[in-house]
C-alpha positions as CSV (number, residue, x, y, z in Angstrom):
1,M,16.2,13.6,-16.0
2,A,15.1,10.4,-17.7
3,Q,11.9,9.1,-19.3
4,F,10.2,6.1,-17.6
5,Q,7.2,4.1,-18.6
6,L,5.5,2.6,-15.5
7,N,2.7,0.1,-15.2
8,I,0.7,1.6,-12.5
9,N,-2.8,0.3,-11.6
10,G,-2.9,-1.5,-14.9
11,K,-2.1,1.6,-17.1
12,I,1.1,2.6,-18.6
13,R,2.1,6.0,-17.3
14,E,5.0,8.1,-18.6
15,V,7.1,10.4,-16.4
16,N,10.3,12.4,-16.9
17,V,12.1,12.5,-13.6
18,D,15.5,12.0,-12.0
19,P,16.2,8.2,-11.9
20,T,16.8,8.4,-8.1
21,T,13.3,9.9,-7.4
22,P,11.4,7.6,-5.0
23,I,8.3,6.2,-6.5
24,L,6.3,7.8,-3.7
25,W,7.1,11.3,-5.1
26,V,6.5,10.1,-8.7
27,L,3.0,8.9,-7.7
28,R,2.1,12.0,-5.6
29,D,3.8,14.9,-7.4
30,H,4.0,13.8,-11.0
31,L,0.9,11.5,-11.4
32,K,-1.3,13.1,-8.7
33,L,-2.1,9.7,-7.2
34,V,-2.1,11.0,-3.6
35,G,-3.7,8.0,-1.8
36,T,-0.2,6.8,-1.0
37,K,1.0,8.9,2.0
38,Y,4.4,10.2,3.1
39,G,5.0,9.3,6.7
40,C,8.6,9.0,7.8
41,G,10.7,8.9,4.6
42,I,12.9,6.0,5.8
43,A,10.6,3.0,5.2
44,Q,9.8,2.6,8.9
45,C,6.1,3.6,9.2
46,G,4.3,1.9,6.3
47,A,2.2,4.9,5.2
48,C,3.7,4.7,1.8
49,T,3.1,1.0,1.1
50,V,2.3,0.0,-2.4
51,H,2.4,-3.3,-4.2
52,L,5.2,-4.2,-6.6
53,N,4.1,-7.3,-8.5
54,G,1.8,-8.0,-5.6
55,I,4.4,-7.7,-2.8
56,A,4.0,-4.9,-0.3
57,V,6.9,-2.4,-0.6
58,R,7.7,1.0,0.9
59,S,7.5,3.5,-1.9
60,C,9.5,6.2,-0.1
61,Q,12.7,4.2,-0.6
62,L,12.0,2.6,-4.0
63,P,13.7,4.6,-6.8
64,V,11.8,4.9,-10.0
65,S,14.7,3.5,-11.9
66,S,14.4,0.2,-10.1
67,V,10.7,-0.4,-11.1
68,G,11.3,-1.3,-14.7
69,N,8.5,-3.3,-16.2
70,N,7.1,-4.5,-12.9
71,K,3.5,-3.8,-12.0
72,L,2.8,-1.2,-9.3
73,T,-0.5,-1.0,-7.5
74,T,-1.5,1.8,-5.3
75,I,-4.5,2.2,-3.0
76,E,-6.3,3.8,-6.0
77,G,-5.8,0.6,-8.0
78,L,-6.7,-1.9,-5.4
79,S,-10.4,-1.7,-6.2
80,E,-12.3,0.5,-8.6
81,N,-15.2,0.9,-6.2
82,G,-13.6,0.5,-2.8
83,D,-15.1,-2.9,-2.5
84,H,-11.9,-5.0,-2.0
85,P,-12.6,-7.4,0.9
86,V,-10.0,-5.6,3.0
87,Q,-11.5,-2.2,2.4
88,K,-15.0,-3.6,3.2
89,A,-13.7,-5.2,6.4
90,W,-11.9,-2.0,7.4
91,L,-15.3,-0.2,7.4
92,E,-17.1,-3.1,9.1
93,H,-14.6,-3.0,12.0
94,D,-14.5,0.9,12.1
95,V,-10.7,0.7,11.7
96,P,-10.0,4.2,10.4
97,Q,-9.7,7.0,12.9
98,C,-7.5,9.8,11.6
99,G,-7.0,7.7,8.5
100,Y,-3.5,8.8,7.6
101,C,-1.9,5.3,7.8
102,Q,-4.9,3.5,6.3
103,S,-3.8,3.2,2.7
104,G,-0.5,1.7,3.8
105,Q,-2.2,-0.6,6.3
106,I,-4.7,-1.8,3.6
107,M,-2.0,-2.4,1.0
108,S,0.0,-4.5,3.5
109,A,-3.0,-6.4,4.6
110,S,-4.2,-7.1,1.0
111,A,-0.7,-8.3,0.0
112,L,-0.7,-10.6,3.0
113,L,-4.1,-12.1,2.1
114,E,-3.0,-12.5,-1.6
115,A,-0.1,-14.6,-0.4
116,N,-1.8,-16.3,2.5
117,A,-5.6,-16.5,2.3
118,N,-6.0,-17.7,5.9
119,P,-3.2,-16.2,8.1
120,S,-2.8,-17.0,11.8
121,D,-2.6,-14.2,14.3
122,E,1.1,-14.5,14.4
123,E,1.3,-14.3,10.6
124,I,-0.9,-11.2,10.6
125,E,1.3,-9.6,13.3
126,S,4.5,-10.4,11.3
127,A,3.1,-9.1,8.0
128,M,1.8,-5.9,9.6
129,H,4.9,-5.2,11.7
130,G,6.2,-1.8,10.8
131,N,2.9,-0.4,9.8
132,I,2.4,2.2,12.4
133,C,-1.0,3.5,13.5
134,R,-0.7,6.5,15.8
135,C,-4.4,6.1,16.7
136,G,-3.7,2.6,18.0
137,T,-6.3,0.6,16.1
138,Y,-4.2,-2.5,15.9
139,T,-6.8,-4.8,17.5
140,R,-9.4,-3.7,14.9
141,I,-6.8,-4.0,12.1
142,K,-6.2,-7.6,13.0
143,A,-10.0,-8.3,13.3
144,A,-10.6,-6.7,9.9
145,I,-7.9,-8.8,8.3
146,K,-9.4,-12.0,9.8
147,T,-12.8,-10.9,8.5
148,A,-11.4,-10.2,5.0
149,S,-9.6,-13.6,5.0
150,N,-13.1,-15.2,5.4
151,S,-14.5,-13.3,2.4
């Protein structure tokens, strides 16, 4: 076990865990930030997406020991009131169905828009590739990202 100080959602959080523990389990099991979901465990589905210094990363494969002083943002830290432009567009376009993949989808979309405020359809598809939605709301996801890009 080792002691880690992590900058999560703008707050320093301390945890005592095995250095190889994926940040997903640190968030969910140790810090009770359960908005980030476990999907596949092999970084292929996107349900566990968080931001590391603003870049979308899969937390199921990111060991806590590799985070260091970098800034982590989870779905809970994206917006205090759920009023981030992507979150608002998600509701406007009725994107969520079962909702399981939504935090990962929203985190990937918001990272895209932070890096590229007006992405093309191809850029959206590329950035969102690997975020699986079992309900098949891909058309609405793309429409919501386009709406959020105009906010």
